[in-house]
C-alpha positions as CSV (number, residue, x, y, z in Angstrom):
1,M,0.0,0.0,0.0
2,S,1.5,3.3,-1.0
3,L,-0.4,6.2,0.5
4,F,2.1,8.8,-0.7
5,E,0.8,8.3,-4.3
6,S,-2.2,10.4,-3.3
7,N,-1.9,14.2,-4.1
8,S,-3.6,14.9,-0.8
9,S,-1.0,12.9,1.2
10,K,1.9,14.7,-0.7
11,G,0.4,18.0,0.4
12,I,0.3,16.9,4.0
13,E,3.9,15.6,3.8
14,R,5.1,19.1,2.7
15,T,3.1,21.1,5.3
16,G,2.7,19.0,8.4
17,R,3.7,15.6,9.8
18,F,2.5,12.5,8.0
19,K,3.7,9.1,9.1
20,V,2.4,5.8,7.8
21,T,3.5,2.3,9.1
22,N,1.7,-1.0,9.0
23,Y,-1.9,0.4,8.6
24,Q,-1.1,3.2,11.1
25,V,-1.4,6.9,10.1
26,Y,-0.1,9.8,12.2
27,L,-1.4,13.1,10.7
28,D,-0.5,16.5,12.3
29,I,-1.8,19.5,10.3
30,P,-0.3,22.9,11.6
31,N,-2.5,25.0,9.2
32,I,-5.8,23.9,7.8
33,R,-5.4,26.2,4.8
34,T,-2.4,24.3,3.6
35,C,-4.5,21.1,3.3
36,P,-7.8,21.9,1.5
37,N,-8.2,18.3,0.5
38,I,-8.3,16.7,3.9
39,D,-11.8,15.2,3.3
40,H,-10.4,13.4,0.3
41,L,-7.4,12.2,2.3
42,I,-9.6,10.8,5.1
43,Y,-11.7,9.0,2.5
44,F,-8.6,7.6,0.8
45,L,-7.2,6.4,4.2
46,D,-10.4,4.6,5.0
47,R,-10.5,2.8,1.6
48,N,-7.0,1.5,2.3
49,G,-7.8,-0.3,5.5
50,I,-6.3,2.0,8.0
51,Q,-6.6,0.5,11.5
52,H,-4.8,3.1,13.6
53,L,-5.4,6.9,12.9
54,V,-4.0,9.9,14.8
55,L,-5.5,13.2,13.4
56,K,-4.4,16.5,15.0
57,L,-5.7,19.8,13.7
58,P,-4.3,23.3,14.4
59,F,-5.3,25.4,17.4
60,G,-8.1,27.9,16.8
61,H,-9.9,25.8,14.2
62,R,-12.4,23.1,14.5
63,Y,-12.4,20.9,11.4
64,K,-15.7,19.1,11.0
65,L,-15.2,15.5,10.2
66,P,-17.0,14.4,7.0
67,S,-19.9,12.0,7.2
68,S,-17.8,9.5,5.2
69,F,-15.4,9.2,8.2
70,F,-18.1,7.5,10.3
71,I,-18.3,4.5,8.0
72,S,-14.6,3.6,8.8
73,S,-15.4,0.1,9.8
74,G,-11.8,-1.1,10.1
75,L,-10.5,1.4,12.7
76,R,-9.2,-0.2,15.9
77,H,-7.3,2.8,17.4
78,L,-8.4,6.4,16.9
79,T,-7.0,9.7,18.2
80,L,-8.6,13.0,17.3
81,A,-7.5,16.5,18.4
82,R,-9.1,19.9,17.9
83,S,-11.9,18.7,15.6
84,L,-15.7,19.0,15.4
85,I,-17.4,15.7,15.8
86,H,-21.0,15.3,14.7
87,P,-21.9,11.7,13.7
88,P,-24.7,11.4,11.0
89,P,-28.0,9.9,12.0
90,V,-27.1,6.7,10.1
91,F,-24.0,6.2,12.2
92,K,-23.9,2.6,13.5
93,G,-20.6,2.7,15.4
94,F,-17.1,1.5,15.0
95,D,-17.6,-2.1,15.8
96,R,-13.8,-2.9,15.9
97,L,-12.6,0.1,17.8
98,I,-10.7,-0.8,21.0
99,S,-9.0,2.5,21.8
100,L,-10.4,6.1,21.5
101,E,-8.7,9.3,22.5
102,L,-10.4,12.7,22.1
103,R,-8.5,15.9,22.9
104,R,-10.0,19.4,22.7
105,V,-12.7,18.3,20.4
106,T,-16.2,19.8,20.1
107,I,-18.9,17.2,20.5
108,S,-22.3,17.3,22.2
109,S,-23.0,15.1,25.3
110,E,-25.6,13.1,23.3
111,S,-23.2,12.5,20.4
112,L,-20.4,11.5,22.7
113,G,-22.5,9.1,24.6
114,S,-23.8,7.6,21.4
115,L,-20.3,7.4,19.9
116,I,-18.9,5.5,22.9
117,S,-21.9,3.2,23.3
118,H,-21.7,2.2,19.6
119,C,-18.1,1.0,20.1
120,P,-18.9,-2.4,21.6
121,L,-15.2,-3.5,21.9
122,L,-13.9,-0.3,23.4
123,E,-11.3,-1.0,26.1
124,N,-9.3,2.3,26.4
125,L,-10.9,5.7,26.5
126,V,-9.1,9.1,26.9
127,L,-11.2,12.3,27.1
128,K,-9.2,15.6,27.6
129,N,-10.4,19.2,27.6
130,L,-13.6,18.6,25.7
131,D,-15.4,21.7,24.5
132,N,-18.6,20.7,26.2
133,P,-19.7,21.8,29.7
134,N,-22.8,19.5,29.9
135,P,-22.9,16.2,31.9
136,M,-22.3,13.0,29.8
137,E,-22.8,9.3,30.5
138,I,-20.3,6.6,29.6
139,N,-21.7,3.3,28.6
140,A,-18.9,0.9,27.7
141,P,-19.2,-2.6,29.1
142,K,-15.7,-3.7,27.8
143,L,-13.9,-0.6,29.1
144,R,-10.8,-1.3,31.2
145,S,-8.9,2.0,31.2
146,F,-10.2,5.6,31.4
147,V,-8.5,8.9,31.5
148,F,-10.4,12.2,31.9
149,S,-9.3,15.8,32.1
150,G,-11.9,18.6,32.4
151,T,-14.8,19.6,34.6
152,I,-15.1,16.7,36.9
153,H,-18.9,16.7,37.5
154,C,-19.6,16.3,33.8
155,I,-18.6,12.6,33.7
156,H,-20.9,9.8,34.8
157,L,-19.5,6.3,34.4
158,K,-22.8,4.5,34.1
159,N,-22.0,1.1,32.8
160,V,-18.3,0.1,33.1
161,P,-18.2,-3.2,35.0
162,L,-14.7,-4.1,33.9
163,L,-13.0,-0.8,34.5
164,S,-9.8,-1.4,36.4
165,N,-7.7,1.8,35.7
166,A,-9.0,5.3,36.0
167,S,-7.1,8.7,36.0
168,Y,-8.9,12.0,36.7
169,I,-7.3,15.3,36.0
170,P,-9.9,17.9,37.1
171,T,-9.8,21.4,35.8
172,E,-13.0,22.3,37.7
173,F,-14.4,20.5,40.7
174,F,-18.1,20.8,41.8
175,V,-19.2,19.5,45.2
176,E,-22.5,21.1,45.9
177,E,-26.2,20.6,45.6
178,G,-26.9,18.8,42.3
179,H,-23.3,17.6,41.9
180,D,-22.8,14.6,44.1
181,L,-19.2,13.6,44.5
182,A,-20.2,10.0,45.1
183,K,-21.6,9.7,41.5
184,I,-18.1,9.9,40.2
185,F,-17.2,6.6,41.9
186,E,-20.5,4.7,42.2
187,S,-20.2,2.5,39.2
188,I,-16.6,1.4,39.2
189,S,-16.7,-1.6,41.5
190,A,-13.9,-3.4,39.7
191,L,-11.4,-0.4,39.9
192,E,-7.9,-1.5,40.9
193,N,-5.8,1.6,40.2
194,L,-7.0,5.2,40.8
195,C,-5.0,8.3,39.9
196,W,-6.3,11.7,40.9
197,K,-4.1,14.7,39.7
198,Q,-5.1,18.2,40.7
199,D,-2.0,19.9,39.2
200,I,-4.1,21.9,36.7
201,L,-7.1,22.5,39.0
202,Q,-8.5,26.0,38.2
203,M,-11.6,26.2,40.4
204,V,-13.5,24.4,43.1
205,H,-17.1,24.9,43.9
206,V,-17.8,23.6,47.4
207,G,-21.3,23.6,48.9
208,P,-22.2,22.7,52.5
209,A,-19.7,20.7,54.5
210,K,-22.1,17.8,54.4
211,A,-21.5,17.5,50.6
212,M,-18.4,15.6,51.4
213,P,-19.4,12.1,52.7
214,T,-17.3,10.3,55.3
215,R,-17.3,7.2,53.0
216,L,-18.6,6.5,49.5
217,P,-21.9,4.8,49.4
218,S,-20.2,1.8,47.6
219,A,-16.8,0.8,48.8
220,L,-13.9,0.5,46.4
221,N,-13.3,-3.1,47.4
222,C,-11.0,-3.9,44.5
223,L,-8.8,-0.8,44.7
224,K,-5.2,-1.8,45.2
225,R,-3.3,1.4,44.2
226,L,-4.3,5.0,45.0
227,Y,-2.3,7.9,43.7
228,I,-3.3,11.5,44.6
229,S,-1.2,14.6,43.6
230,W,-1.2,18.3,44.3
231,I,-3.6,17.9,47.3
232,T,-3.5,20.3,50.2
233,L,-4.0,18.2,53.4
234,G,-4.2,21.4,55.5
235,E,-7.3,22.5,53.6
236,F,-10.7,21.2,54.9
237,F,-12.3,20.1,51.7
238,E,-9.3,18.4,50.1
239,F,-8.4,16.7,53.4
240,S,-11.9,15.4,53.7
241,F,-11.8,14.2,50.1
242,V,-8.6,12.2,50.7
243,L,-10.0,10.7,53.9
244,C,-13.2,9.7,52.1
245,L,-11.3,7.9,49.4
246,I,-9.1,6.0,51.8
247,R,-11.9,5.0,54.2
248,S,-13.7,3.7,51.1
249,S,-10.7,1.5,50.1
250,P,-10.5,-1.2,52.7
251,N,-8.2,-3.5,50.6
252,V,-5.8,-0.9,49.3
253,E,-2.1,-2.1,49.0
254,E,-0.3,1.1,47.9
255,I,-1.0,4.7,48.7
256,E,1.0,7.6,47.2
257,I,0.2,11.2,47.9
258,K,2.0,14.2,46.6
259,V,1.0,17.2,48.7
260,C,0.8,20.8,47.4
261,G,3.8,21.8,49.6
262,D,3.6,25.5,49.2
263,P,1.7,26.9,52.3
264,D,1.2,30.2,50.5
265,V,-0.9,28.6,47.7
266,D,-4.4,29.8,48.4
267,H,-7.1,28.1,46.4
268,H,-10.4,28.0,48.2
269,C,-8.5,27.6,51.4
270,E,-10.5,26.7,54.5
271,P,-8.3,25.2,57.3
272,V,-9.2,21.9,58.8
273,P,-11.3,22.6,62.0
274,R,-9.9,21.5,65.3
275,D,-12.8,19.2,66.1
276,V,-12.3,17.4,62.7
277,L,-8.6,16.8,63.6
278,D,-9.5,15.5,67.0
279,E,-12.1,13.0,65.5
280,I,-9.7,11.4,63.0
281,P,-8.7,8.5,65.2
282,S,-12.3,7.6,66.0
283,S,-13.4,7.9,62.4
284,F,-11.0,5.0,61.6
285,S,-11.9,3.0,64.7
286,N,-13.7,0.3,62.8
287,M,-11.1,0.0,60.0
288,T,-8.0,-2.0,59.6
289,F,-5.9,-1.9,56.4
290,N,-4.9,-5.5,56.3
291,H,-3.3,-5.3,52.8
292,L,-1.6,-1.9,52.9
293,R,2.1,-2.5,52.4
294,T,3.5,0.8,51.0
295,V,2.8,4.4,51.7
296,K,4.5,7.4,50.2
297,F,4.1,11.1,51.1
298,Y,5.9,13.8,49.1
299,D,6.3,17.5,49.9
300,V,4.8,17.3,53.4
301,I,5.2,20.5,55.5
302,G,4.6,18.9,58.9
303,A,1.1,20.4,59.3
304,E,-1.0,18.8,62.0
305,A,-3.5,17.4,59.5
306,E,-0.6,15.6,57.7
307,M,0.8,14.3,60.9
308,Q,-2.6,12.9,62.1
309,F,-3.0,11.2,58.8
310,I,0.5,9.5,59.0
311,K,-0.3,8.5,62.6
312,V,-3.6,6.8,61.7
313,L,-2.1,4.8,58.8
314,L,0.8,3.6,60.9
315,A,-1.6,2.5,63.6
316,K,-4.1,0.8,61.3
317,S,-1.8,-1.1,58.9
318,P,-0.6,-4.4,60.3
319,A,1.0,-5.5,57.0
320,L,2.8,-2.2,56.4
321,V,6.4,-2.7,55.2
322,R,7.5,0.8,54.1
323,M,6.4,4.3,54.6
324,V,8.4,7.0,52.7
325,I,8.1,10.6,53.8
326,K,9.7,13.4,51.7
327,P,9.3,16.8,53.3
328,C,8.9,20.0,51.5
329,E,11.9,22.4,51.5
330,I,11.6,23.5,55.1
331,G,14.4,24.3,57.6
332,D,16.4,21.6,59.4
333,K,14.7,22.3,62.7
334,E,11.2,21.8,61.3
335,S,12.3,18.5,59.6
336,L,13.9,17.2,62.7
337,K,10.9,18.1,64.9
338,A,8.5,16.3,62.5
339,L,10.8,13.3,62.4
340,A,11.0,13.1,66.1
341,E,7.3,13.2,66.4
342,I,6.7,10.5,63.8
343,T,9.2,8.1,65.5
344,K,6.9,8.1,68.6
345,F,3.8,7.0,66.6
346,Q,2.4,3.6,67.4
347,R,2.9,1.0,64.6
348,A,0.6,-1.9,64.0
349,S,3.3,-3.6,61.9
350,S,6.5,-4.8,63.5
351,K,8.1,-4.8,60.1
352,A,7.1,-1.2,59.2
353,E,10.0,1.0,58.3
354,V,9.7,4.8,58.0
355,E,12.1,6.4,55.6
356,Y,12.3,10.2,56.2
357,C,14.1,11.6,53.2
358,V,15.8,14.9,54.0
359,D,18.1,16.4,51.3
């Protein structure tokens, strides 16, 4: 198969990046005006049995995929960036597609839901920065891996019984009336690995304190690895969120938390109340983490909320082997004071080693 015999493909080769290997096409177009025949190219690719297509359009332009694109029955891996997606009414789905990645595309909630549900073999799904603020449902019974970046309340994983790996990168976070946090996790009973990265979080909308439950309605009984980054454990909402996830993960084996170590970062900052700190031990009184073996904390500042958290995990983890604590860039006196306090904490595991890493 020689795709470069097409005039359209030659135009792309001159003005963008165009790579073809073994039924795979990588197409990066920096300027849509340099490629007026892109519709013909897509039609040509489909007729040549392409199974893996990466199509990236330029910033500031939303190229509307032609109707002919949606009859590409041979696609197994598809990546689309900065395009306008509107499947025609006769669209019956990509019945061989196992991997779908959408970045900065414009698509309605209804069209997205229909597109995903009409990919019966879909196993891997990546949705990043979609141009759509409305809630959407994901119905993908074969889905095993899911990555989402955007307004977190918009996603509802309705039917994903096999989902084992999920990564959330929230840009906006709603926890208020009408936006129940528990809905994000209610249908992922098979989840084994959860990654929650707040490093690009722009805004948090927090309603009454009761909006954050003590535990999720349905426990994450299969969860083995929990990774949370850029969280402020000294802030009431974020601290409550972390505690809720951990209390809901009775069989977790590994926990890694990267704290937002800059105490001057003020996003929606509400300090953890004194009574909440005092109640932490009792809130874990009926819990034992019998499978937890490794805990890692990075960029801790020695705040009381952080120390209480470390104390509880040491006291409630009889199988713990290793806890790594990496402090933020604080003075030697502060580091030594925190270390001295941690060495006095009770440990449920006789094998538990605490590594306090000070540069």
